[in-house]
Each structure stands twice: as structure tokens, then as C-alpha cells.
N, C-alpha and C positions, 0 to 999 in steps of 0.2 A: 506668498503674493509680496511683492517687493512695494514698500511705501510707496506714494505719489510725491513728487517733487514738489515741495511748497516750501513757500518764504516763511521762515520762523523769525516772530520778533521778539526781542530780550529785555527784559528790566534793565540787564546790566547796561544795553547799549544807549539808555535815554541820552540825549541831547537837549538844551534849551533850545527854542525856535528861534530862527536866525532873524525872523523880523515878527515885531509886536503890531497890533491894530489900535488904533487911536479910536476910529467910528466907523460904523456899518451903516450904509443908507441902501435899501432893496426896495425896487419897484417891480411887481407881478402884474403881466397883464394875463390874467387867466383864461385859459382855453383847455379843454380836454385832451387836444392832440397836439397842441403849438402854443403852450404856454411861454411867454417871454420874461425873463428874469434878467434886470438890468442891475447890476451892482456898481456900488461906489464906495471904496474902502481906502482909508487913511492908513498907511503903513509906514513903518520906521525901522531902522536895526535895531535890533537888539542888544545894548550895551553889555548883557550878560552873557551873550553868545559869542562862541568861537566863529561866528561866521558861517556861511555857506549859500548855496544857489537859493535864489527866489521860487520856490516850489508851492504850487497851490493843488491841494486834491480837487479831484473832478473826474467823475464816471458817468458814463452814458450820457453825456451832455453835446449839445451842437454849437461850438462857438461861432456867432454872429460877428461879433467886434471885439477889440481890446485897445485900450489906451492907457497910456501913462502920463501924467501931468497933461491930458488935453492931446497928446500926439499918438497915433495909431502906431501900434507895434504888432509883430507876427510871433506869437510865442511858439515853443516847439512842446506838440501835444504827443501825449500817450494814452491809453486806455486807463491810467492810473491818476494823471493830471496833465500839470503845465508846467515849464519853465521859463523864465524870461530874462533878459539882462535889465536891472533896473538901477537907479542912482544910488550912490553911497550915501544918502540923505532921506528925510521924509519926502514921500510922493503918492500921488492919489491914483489908485488903480480902477480902471472902470471896463467894464465888460457887460456885454451883452450876450445871453444864449437861449436856446429852445430846448424844451422837455416837452415831454407827453405825459401826464399823468395816468391819462386813462390806461395806457399800456403797461404801467408801473405794478405788476401783480406781486412784486416782493414785497410790498407796502413797507418800503423803507424810503425815505427822501419825501415828495410830493408824490400823491396819489388819490386816488378816487375809489369812496365807498358810497355805492348807491345814489350817485350823482353827486356827492359832496366832495370838496375838495380837502384834505387834511394830510398831515404831514407827522413822519416818525424819525426823528434824527439822530437819536441815541441810538447803536454808539457812533456809527460812521453814516448816518443818512443824509447829510448835509451836503456832502459832495456829490450827491445827485441831483442838487438844486442848482447849484452854481460852484465855479471856480473860488476855493477859499481854503486858507489852513485849518483843514478840519481836525484839529486836535482840542484836548481840553484845557490846555495851558494856554492859548491863545484866546483872551477874554476882551470884550468892548461892548460897548451901549451900540443898540440897533435902533434903527428910524425905518420903519416899514410903510409902503402904500400899496394896498390893494385895489386892482381895478378888475371889474366883472359883473357880469348881470346877476350874480348871488345875491339875495336880499341880505344877507348876514355876511360880513367880512370881519374876522378876526385874527390879532396876532398879538406878539406879547407885548406887556408894559401896559401903559394907560392910552385910551383913545384921545387923539389930538384933535382933528375934524373929520367930517364924513360929507358925502353928498349923494347924489344918484349915481349909482356904479361904481362908488369909489370911498375907501376910507383909510385914514392915517394913524398910525400906533408908534408909540415913542417908549422905548424902556431905556430908562435912566441907567439903569444897574449894569455893569458890565458881566456879560454871561460867554462863556463857549458858544460854539455854534450846535453843538448837541442840544442846546437847551431852545433852539428857536422853534417857533410854532406858527400854523398858518391854519385857519378853518374858514370855508367858504360853503355857503349852501343854504338850502331852505330848512331854516331852523327856528323854534321856537323857544322862550326863555321861561324857566322857573326863575323867580328874582327873588332878593331878600336885601339884606343889609346887615352889616357887623359893626359895632363901635368899638374901635381898641381903647386899651387902658389910657393910652395918652388923649383920648377924646376925638380921634379921626374918624370918621366914616367910610366904610369900603363898601362899593357896590359887590353884588353876588350874584351869579347867573349860572345856572345849569341850563346848559344849551343841548336840546334833543329836537329829535323827528316830531313834528305836532302832535302824532299820535300818541306820542311817549310823555307828553308833558304831566300826565296825572301819577308818573312813577318817580317823582323826582323828590318829595317832601322828605323823607327819611335821608336820602342823600345830603339834602341842604341842611337838615338839622345835625348830622354828622360833620358837616363842614364847620358849621358854627361851634359846635362842641370841640372840634380840633383846634380852632385858633385860640378859644378861651383858655383851654387845657395849657396850649404852648406858652402862654403868656404866663398863666400861672406857675407851671413847673419848670419851665427853661428861662422864663423870662423873655421869649422872642416874640415881637410884635410885627404884624405885617407890614409890609413898606411900598404897597402901591395903591392907586385909588379904587382900584376893581380886580376882582379875582373869577376869572372864568373857567367851568369845567363844560367839557363836549362829551357827549356819547358817540363811540364811533362802532359801527357793527364789524367791521373788516379792520383788526388790529391784532397783532402778532403776540402781545405781550397783555399784561394787567392794565396798565395805567402809565402817565408819563408827566413828568412834574415840570413840564416846560413854563419857564417864569411866567407868571399871573394867568397861564393859558394852560391848564392840565387838560390831556386829551385821554379820555378814558375808553377801554373796552366796555360796550353797551353793558354786558353782564355782570360790571362792578359797579355801576352807578344806578340802574334802572331797578326800581323794586316797588312791590305792592303785597299787600297780604294774600290776594289772590293768585300772583305769579309768581312769588319769591319764598324760599324757606327760611327756616330761622340761620341756617347756615350762609345762605345768600346775604342776609340781612346782617349778619357779625362781618362777614366779608367785606361788604361794602363799605361799613364803617371801617374797617381796618385800613383800607386800600385808601379810602378818602383821606385819613387822617395819614398815613405814610405819604405820600403826596403832597399833601398840604406840608407837613414837618419838613419835606425836601428844600422848601424855599430856604432856609437857613442851613441845614445840613445836605448840601447838594447845590445848590443853587448860588447862596451868597458866599459860600465856602465849597468849592468845589474841589475835583481832584487832579492832580497834576497830570497824570496819564491813566491808562486803562488799567495798568497794573493796581492801581491806587483804588480800584471801585469799590472795594469792600469798605473802604474808609467813609464813602456817602453811604453805600447799602447797609453795612451791617449795622451804622451808627440809626439810621432812620428806621429800620426793622426794631431794633431794641426800643426805639421811642414809641413805635407804634404799639409794641406788647406791651410796654408800660401803659400807653393809654388805654388800650382794652382791656387790661388787667383792672385799671380805675374804673372802668365803665361797667365791667361785667364779672369782676372777681378774680382775684391772680391767682389761687389756687388751680380753678379748672383751666384757666388759661395757660398756667405753665404746663399742666399735663399735655394739653394739646399741643403746645409748642415742641414737647420731648415726643410726641408720637410724630410729627410731621420732622423733625429732625431725624429721628432713628429709621424711618419709613425711607427718605430721600438721600439725606446726607450722609448717613453711615453708610448705605449702600453703595454711595458715590467713592465714599473714602475705602471702602473695602474691595473695590474693583478697578479695571484700568484706566478710568476716568478720574481717579484720583487725582487731586492737585493741592497747594496750599491754598489758605485763606486769600493770600496775595500771590497769584501765579508768578512763576519766573519766566515764563514765556508762553507765546500763543500763535497761532496761524490767523485765526478768527475770534475778534472780540466775542462776537455773538454767540460764541459757544461757552462763554466763561460767566455768563448771565446763571449761575449756579445755586443748588443750595448751599454748598461750601461758602461762595462768596455771600450769600445773603444769610440764611439761618446761621451758618456758623460763625459767619462774621459778627451777627448778632450776640450769640453765646460768648463770644471772646469780650466785647464789649459788657456783657452781664458780669462775667468774671472779674474785668478790672475793677467795675464798680464795688465788686465783694471785696476786692482785695484792698482799695482805698477808702471804703466807708461811705455812705451816703453822701455826708459833710464833703468829703474830699471829692468826690465825683463831681458836685454842684460847682465848688470852687475851680475845678479844672475846666468844666465845661465853659464856664466865666471867661476864663483865662482864653481857652479856644478861639470862641467868638470875638474876643478884643482882640486877640494877636492876629489873626487869620481871616477877618472879614475881608471879601474881595480877593481872597487868595485861591490860587490851585495848588492843593496842600499834599502831602504825602504821609504814610505810615508813622514815619520818623518826626514828623512835626507833631503829631496826633500823641504818641508817647511821650515826647519831650515835654509838652505841655501839663501831662499828667507828673512827670518827674520835677518839673519846677513848681508845679502848684501843690504837691504832696510830700514831697522828699522821698517818694519811693523808688526803689531800685528795680527798672523793669525789663533791664536787659536781657534777662532770662525769659521773661514773660512776651517778650518779643518772639521768639520761637513759634508762638500760636501762628502767627502771620506767615511765617516762612517754612514751617514743617507740616506736611499732610498726614494724613491718617488719623484714625481714631485712636487715642490711649486707651489701654485696658487697665484699670485701677482693681488692684488685689487689695482684700483686707481680710486679715486674721487678728482673732480675739485671744487674750489671756489675763485670767483672773486669779490674784494671788493676794492672800490677805484683805486688804483693803484697798489694792491697788488694781485697776483695771488698765490692760496694756493693748493699745490698737497699733497693729503695724501695716502699715499701707504701703504698696510699690506700686512701680509702674512701668508699663511697656508700649512700646508702639511697632507694627510690625512695618515690615518694608512696604515701600508704595513705588509706583513708577517713577525712577530717576533718583529716589531716595532710600538706598539701601540700609543706610545707617541712622539711627534716631538717639537724640539726646532728650534727658530728662526736661520735662516742660514744669514750669510754674503752675500748679493746680491748686486752685481753694477747695477744699473739702469741707462741707457743712456736716456737722456731726451732732447728736444728742443720743444721750442715754436714758433707757427706760428701766424703772423699777418693775420686777416679777409681778405686781399688782397692776401695771400699766401706768403708774404716775412717772412724771419726767424727772429723774433725779439730777441729770446735768441738761440745763437747755442747750439750745443750739449755739454752736461756736464754729468759727471757720478756724480748720486747720491748714496750714501752710505746706504743701509737699512739694518740693523741689529736688528732693535726690529720688534715685532710682528706688530707695527704700528708706524710709523713716517710722520710728515707733513714737507714739504719743502715749503718754501715762495720765491716769486720772485716780486722784485719791480720795480717800475717804468712803468706800464704798464697799462694805463688808459683805455686801450680798453682791453676785453677780448680775450685771445689768444686760440688757438686750441693746445692741448698738444699732442705730438708727444713723446710717452711713449715707451720704451724697443727698442729703436733705435738699429740697427743692431743685433737684437736679443743678447741683453747684456749679457743674462742669460738663462740658460734653464729653462724658467718658463711657466705656462701658465697665461696670461694675460687677466686680468676681467676688462673692462673698458667700462662702458656703451657709446654707441655711436649711434646716429640716423644714418638712411640710408645717409641723406645729408651730416653730418660729416664725416663717411667715404668715400664718393665720393669726397669730399673736398681734404680731404688725398690723395686720389688716385692721384687726378689732380695735387696736389701742393706740397705734402711733398717732403723736399729736401733729405731725407733720404730713399736711393730707398729699403731698406728691408721694411719699415714701409708703404711706397707706394704700395708696392706689398701686404703687410700684409691688407692693407684697402680693396683693391679689392679682396683678399682671403674672409674676412669678410663679404663683400658684398653678394660673392656667397654662403657662408654657409648659411647666414641669408635669402637667395631667397630659398635654398634649403631646408632649415628647414620648412618655410610656405609651400612650395610645398608638403612636405612630411606628414606634420601633417594637414595641412587645405585643400590640394588638389587644391590650388589656381595656377592660372598662374604665368610664371616667370615675376618678377617686369620690368616695361618697365624703370624705373628710372635706375635699375642695367644694363638693356640691354644698354641702350643709354650711359651711364657713361664707360661700357667696350669698347664701339666702340670707343668712343672718346680715349680711353687709347692707343688701340691698334694701331689708326691711326696716334698717334705723331709720327712724323718722328726725333724727336730730341730723343727718348729713343731708348736705344740700342735695337735691334733685339731680343737678346736671352731673354730681361726682357720681351719683349712683348709677347713672346712665352710661357713665364711662366705665364702669365697673363691669356692665353687661356686654360691653364692647371686646369681644375676644382678640386676642393677638392675631394678626393678619396671617394669611397662607403665606406670604412674603417673609412675614418676621420667621416663622418657625424652618422654611427653608434657608433662611439666612442661621439661626440658631444651630440646627443640625450641620449643614456646612463647617461651621466654626468648630463643631465638636469631632470634627472627623468623619462624617457621615454624608454620603451622597444622598441628597433628599429627591423624594419620589413626588412630584407634585399630584398626582392622582391619589398617592395616599395619603398626602397632606390634606388635600380637600375633605377625602372620606373622613378623615379623623376629625377635621373640624365639623364637619356635618354631624357627625355622630356626638360630639360634646355638645353642639347645640340642643339637639334632641333629648340628652341627657339633663341637661338645665331646665328645658321646658317641662320634663316630666317631674323632676323633683320640687320646682318652685312654681307649679302651676297655680296654686293658690295665691300664693306672693304676687305672682304676675299679674293676675287677673285683677287683683286689689289695686295694684299700682295702676293699672291702665285706666280703672275707674276711677281712682280717686286723683289722680292728676290729670284729668280733663277740665280746666279752670272755665268756669262760665262767663260770659261776658262778652264783649268786644274783642279782636285780635289786639293783642300788644306784641312789639318783638323785644321787650325788655328782657333782660337776663333772666329775670326771676319766672315770667311766663315761658321762655325759650327752655329753660331748666325743666320746668314740669312737662311742656309737650317731649321734650328728649326722653324724659324717664318713661312716659306712658308709650311711646312711640318704640322705644327700646324694648319694653314689656311685650307689646304687640308683634314685633319679629319672632318671639320665642313662641308666643301662645299658638300662632296658627299652625305650628308643627304637630301639635296635639289636638287642638280644637277644631281645627279646620278654618274655612274661609269666611264663618260666617260674622265673627267680630270685624275682621278687616272690611268685609265687604260693606257692612253697615257703617263703618268710620269714611269708607269711600264716597257711599252715597250722601252722607249728612256733614262732609269736611265743607266747612267755609273758609279754609285757607291752604295754600300751597303744601305746608308743612304737613299738615293732616293728610292731605289727599295723596300726596306723593309716599307717604311713610304706608299708608293702607295699600297702594298699587304695588310698591316695593314689595309688601309681604305677601300678596294675591302672587305676582310675578313668581317670588321665591318658591312656592308649593306648587307651582302649574296650574293655576287657577286667573292667571292675568290674561287671557286674551280677550274677553268681553271689556274689562276695565280698560284694556291699553287702546282697544277701537273707540271708547267713547271719550278717551282723553284727548286723543288724537283728533276726533271730531271736532272737540270744544277748543283745543287749543292749537289746531293748524296753522294759524295766522300769526302766533306769536313766536317769533325766532327763538327767543330765550328759553321759554317753557317747551318747546319741542326739542331743544338740546339735552333737556332733563328725559324727556320721552327715548329718544334714542339712546342716551348714557345708561339709562336703568336697563333696558334689555341688554344691552352687552355685558356690563357689569354682572347682572344676575343669571346670564346663561349659563345652563350646564356645561362643564366642561365639553363634554362629547358634541356639544350643538354649538358651540360658541364661533367655530368659522363659518359655520352654515349660516349663524344669526347675524353675522357681521356682512356675509355677501348679501343676505337678502336685504338688510338695512341701507347698504351701499347703493343698492337698485332703486330704493325708494325714491321718489319723485321730489322729496323735500330735502333730501341728501345732497349738500352743496359742497363739495370737497374743496373747493376754492375758498370756502369761509374758513378761518382758522378755529372757530369755536365748533362750527358743525364739525369738521374734521376731527378734532380732538375727543368731541362727544362720543364718537364712534369709534375711529382707529386707536385713541387716545387711552379709551375704557377698555378695550380690548387687550390692549398689553398690560394692562393692568388685573386682567382676569387670568390669574398665575396657571391653574390646570388647563384653561382652554388656549391660551397662549403657546404654553410650552407642549403641545399636544406632541406626542412621541414620534408620530410621523413627519414632524416638521411642516404641516399645511398652515400653523399660525403663523411660523416665521416666514414663509413664501407669500402669505397674503399680506402682512404689513410690509415687505420689501416691494412686492407688486406697486403697492400704493405709494411708497417713497420714490419709486423710480418715476411715478407719472407726476409727484408733487413738487420734487426738487427743481425742476427747471421753473417753475412758476413761484414757488417760493421757499428757497432755501433754509431760511431760518427754522420754521416749524417743521421741514423735513430733517434738518439736521438734530433738532432737540427731540425728535420722535425715535432716532436711531437708539438712544439711551436705553430703549426697552431691552436692548440687547447687553447692556454691560454685566449682567452676572451671568455671563457666559462659562465661568471657572466653575461656578456652582454644580454643574448639572452632569450627568452620565455623559460617556465618551458619545454615545448616540446622538444626544441632542446637542454636544458640543459640535461634533463633524456637521450636523444641520445647519446650526445657528452659523458657524463660519461660512458655509456653501452659499449662504442667504445673503451674508454682508459680502462676500466675494463676488456675487452677482450684482448688486449694488454699486460696488468700486468699480466694476468694470464697464458701467456706463458710460458712453462718449459724452464729455462736457459735464460730468459732476460737478457741483458747486464745490468750492473750496470749504463751506461750511460742513458740508455734510461729508467730504471727504475727509476732513481733520478726526471728525468724529469716528468714521469707519477705522481709519488706522490706526486711532488709540486704542481701539478695542481691540483690533487685532494683532496690535504689535505684542 
């Protein structure tokens, strides 16, 4: 198949805008099918530009009129925008356009969700609203007037005035068009206020559908804690008189940081103990913090162009990780971050979709809202902080805010701030932004006399477009443990810059045990030969919680590998070590719950493939199931005690302590049903007073084939709650036996409550199906065909969700020739569709190239 001809945009081709904007005034006369948008924009030639035509982006707009300084003009129109002759001096552009929000199924620009007007303008949605230079380096203050019959009319900035059927908003802070927002509809507010450190009072509102008003209290509390934390830790104070959040049911992403008017996917703001799990509470807390933190790292300082997306997203993800660590404990948070990075970003780095943290080119920027940009981008920030130290990091951030407030900045600007603030040479470190792939870090040990030598080497495999790799600047946190488990050398950061370096530790007459890459100090794959005995020692004694967990993880992976390749039984030594670890009352319950989470089937497929073995998804699933049964049989008494002892009395609390106890109890329950049968889970399902306990019990019952009646009862109770029903759909698909997964998806997609046009509902079924590895990768290709059938249907309506779903095929190189052929045939069938969106076509071409 020959790749589609697509326009490729390159970082190297960046040029400054020919015209700058001094002020934007917008009037919206809202109507579902004929909204009129009147714009009045003050332009001036950019003195720092080489000049060029006056071009305004615009897509799917009906131009009614256009004027320059009051005189009518007739611009030249294309399907991408317009050009026009303009004065070589400041001038005022005026235009009136018509758009149809009710027909906008792509959910970009101005669209409607259950009768409510809302917007999503990042990355390039504003061009669907009116003609404008829709690029992040064009910044201006916005004044907005909304006219319509909706009772609530919201936009960016501060409210100026309002009356029956109209409202005016003024945002005094210059912003790019992607941060514009508008919401209008039948909404109710959960309101509060916040007093900043300088004494200003800020009005706070979470706007929701009236029936959801009782699910906002936790989100409001999370917002207020985020605001205080940003003042205390980063010295950043909020800068408007009001901060609004709106919950929207139809949303392609998680949330959006529009200045003063954050728009959220309702799944990431609405919660109550009865309807949300502990995982939901933590995600809501983290996402609310993330979008609020964008007020400074993304809004006040934005990115010059979309190639710099990691500048705002990587930094803000790092900030929300710090916040969650402070709220809920850094050790468990670090393990969860590493799990997410390995599950999504490492897989991305290892396949055809690999790209640098700052890409060098793209066809559709929507396809680069990836784990590499976000999660690996945050890891790069974390490494930078480890290299310069906490004080150096704070000094650099203060300089960053001082120097670049109001700027559209670049990665070069960011790194220059650190060099100026700390004196550190970051020229080699900058490669983390331009070089794709996950480095492999190898560690060798040698002990001679009283000297211990640790030799570290690094290598990064070729990735698409980058066959040759240079050594990176890697901070490696290392500690040394004595044979009795005491820490003989505390954690220190070793700086690895060469392909191979040796580090010496003296004064150690007894050979120590090296704990390498503590705290997951760099996003690398560590190859360090370990016996099962050494791993068990680290699991029991390592003072670094991450590496203690990592040792247990390695033991589990080794056991699973032997079971998959040799058909052997689960190692008794592993089972005994795990039982001791989960029994230790001095360890955090949340940490012990993580020890009980086995490496995923995807983890094992990746490990086998990297070791030169073609993975068999059915064999991996069977071995995974066998190990779970072995753990249940060996640790039955321990698991029963954990399930009983960690049921906390009293009312539900979403705090970290209570959530950790529930996590351990429910992890134990997952195993107990394998040997005890359904009674314990059935009892928990009957008595649960919160969604965490209810869903855990339901999942345990479904896992052992006893879920039909509980599923029906769950549906009957929650069928009118769209967010809870997403859990009901997703649970059945993710836990479906591989041989039945395709049929389960077919049944659920025929369910009356399956709405494929809603991104959350689509992902709850088809997204969950793609994660059911053995079910999706069925040998006859039925799983591939099923997903492609749905993407063919979805792409004309919502290209963003369709394109992101194509990533399920990115592991094509792992599998046997039969599966590879079937995956390729399915992708080629999708690619051959007439009118396939650029978003989806780019993803397919990258995988097939």
C-alpha cells in the first residue's frame, strides 16, 4: 500500500507570524444550526517577521461579510482559510460568519452536548468558530459578548455585565485562540470562594447539569487545595476574579485549561462515594490540579508552536504528580506513574508510533497528544530536577516565570533558564527532547577488596527516522545495601553521560547489594542480572520503596516467563516471598496492594518479544491465570485476613489511608474468589455502601463466571447514571474470557444504552476491548475486524477518537506472521475508505510504513 499524500509540517520550517493581534472582540448570537459569530480584531504587522500574506485560518465557516477599517472587502477563500490584501499598518478586521454547532460531531470548535453549547479549541478548533490566525504564538486579550436564550452564559476572564439573554466577559490576559472557551446552557453551580495569599477573593464555581449538583464537593475541595499548593510550592497566585469549571458529557479528551473557564469531561469532575471509585477520586483530584496549574504553565506562559507541546504538558504533568504525591504519598504515586509510563509510553517508543518528546514533524497535531509528550515529558522534567537539585529547580522556575510571563516559549527558552539559574551545561541533556526511544541501561557489579565498582552502560535502539542514537545525560539514583539489609551507602545520583562509565565506592570490605535506579530516576529499561534470591532480598530489605516493589515485579515476571516458555509451575520461593511481603504490617497497605498486581499480559508480551521470542497471547493469558490461582492457594489464609482486617469501619472517606486499605482488601478478594468461590464477593456486593467496594466485588464475580445476576442488578440500579454505566460496560469487556471477548463486544454494542457517538461510552467498550489482549489478538483476526468495522463507522463523525483508537495496532511487529498479516489487512481496509480523515490516515500510515 502506498502512503496517502499528506501535508507534513516541520519544526524546522517555523516562521514568526506576519501579523500580530492587539485585541479581539467577539459577539456570539447562539443558535443550534445557525450561530452568528461577529469578530472585530485589531491587527498590526509583526516587526520581527519577514512579512508574508495576510492569512486567517477558517474551516467549515460560512462567511457573511468582511471589512477592513469599515470598508467591505472580498477575501479569497479556501477550505483551510482566507487571504486578503491589507494595509501595511495597523488595521481593524471585522467579519461575520455562520456556523452550525448542532451539526459539529467532531467535538472541535463550538458544538452541542445534550442541548448545551460548549467549545474545544485545542489544538486547532478555533478556526471552526471564526476566521483568525489560529496558532499559539498569536496572543491577545479577548472581550466576548454572548447572546442567546440559555440561562447560563460563560466565557473566559471576568464577568463584565449581563442581562436577560446576554452576558459580557473580559479576559485581560493575552492568550492564543486555543485557550478560548464558551459554555451556554441549563446549568447549576456548586459555588465556593478562595482567598489568595495577597488577600484577593476569588469566586469559584463548578457548573453541572442540575441533577449532578450533588457530585461536586470533592472536585471543589481538590480545586482549593490545588490553588493553595501552587501558592505554597511554586509561588503562583491566581490572577482573575473568578474561576469556573464546567462538566461536559461529550468530550474527546479529559479536560481543557481555557483561561478562567476549564471545561472537563464529566467523568473527571463528578463523583460521590456511591458512584465513583477510589481511582476516580484520585484521577479527579489530579486532573483538576493539572488544569488549574496550567494557568501559569500553559496559559500565562504558552508554547510558541505545537512542536513545543511538551513544554506546557510535560511541566504541568510533573507538577500534578508532585501535588498528588504530597496529597497521597510519593512512594505509591511513583510506582503508579512508572506503571503508566511502561504500559503506554514504552510501548509507543518500541513501535512504529515512536517519536521524540518534541516531535520534528506532524500531519495532524491531534495525533501527538501522546504518552511521550505528556508522561515522558514529565519524566524529563523530573530528571532535570534531580540533576540541578531541589533548590536549583526552584531558582530556575522563579526565573522562568519572571522571564517568560506573557510569552509563547520554546524548549530552548526552558533549558536556557536552567543553565542561567544553575550554571549547569544542559547541551547533552537536551537530547531527551529530540531523540526518540527508550534507553536500555545495563548494570554490572564487581567487588575487589574494599572497593565496589558499578559499571553502567546505555544504548537506545533505532526508531522510525532515527537509526543512529547518541548517549544521553541520565541521572541514575543508586544506594548500596549490606548483607543484613542495612543501607551502607545512602542514595546518590550518578551522572551517566557516556556510552559506558564505571563508578567506584570504597570502604566496603563486604560485597554490598546494589539498588540501582532508585525512585525510577530516569525513564529507562534497566538490565541488571539478578538471581531470584537477590530479588527476594531487595523485596524484603530495600529502603527505597520503588525498588522494593520493582524487585517483587521482577520476581513475578521471571516466574511468568518460566511458566510461559517451559510450562513450569509457579516458583515456591516467589510465592513464599510474596506472602511475606503482603503480610508485613509495617508496609503501606496501598504498597502491598500493588505487590498483588501481577505484570499485565501486555507487559509479558513485550518482555518476551524483546528477548527474541514471539509471544502467544493465549499462552500468556493461561499462564497469568495459573499464577493467580497459585498465589490464591499459597496465601489463602493471609489473603482472607487482609480482606477482613482492612475493611475500615465508619463512613466512606476518599483520603489516601482509607483508599489504601480498600485497595489491599479488594486485591485480596480478587484472589480469594479463585479458591473460595463466590460467597465472600457476593456478601461484599450485597452490603457495599460505596462504588469502590461494589465494583470490586462485581469484578471478582464476573472473573469466576458468577456475574450474570449481579450485573443485571447493577444495571437495574444504575442504568440512568451514564458514568456508572460506563464502568458496567467496561468491566464486562475487560474481564471477558478471550474466546468470548468478540461476542461480548458484539452483544454490548447492541445494547440500548450503547451510544457509540459518545466518546466515553465508545471507549468503555471498544477501548476496553483493545486492552483485552488475548481477546483482541484472537488468532482468526475477528478482533481486528471488529474494531476496524467500528472505526470505519466512527471516523467520519469523530476523527480524533477514531485516530487514537488505531493505536491498538501499534504492536503489530510483536506477533506471529499470521496475526501480522491479519492486522495489516484490517488496517489496509480502513485506509482504503473514501474520505478517511487526515487524523486516522496519518496513524494508519505510520503503523504500516
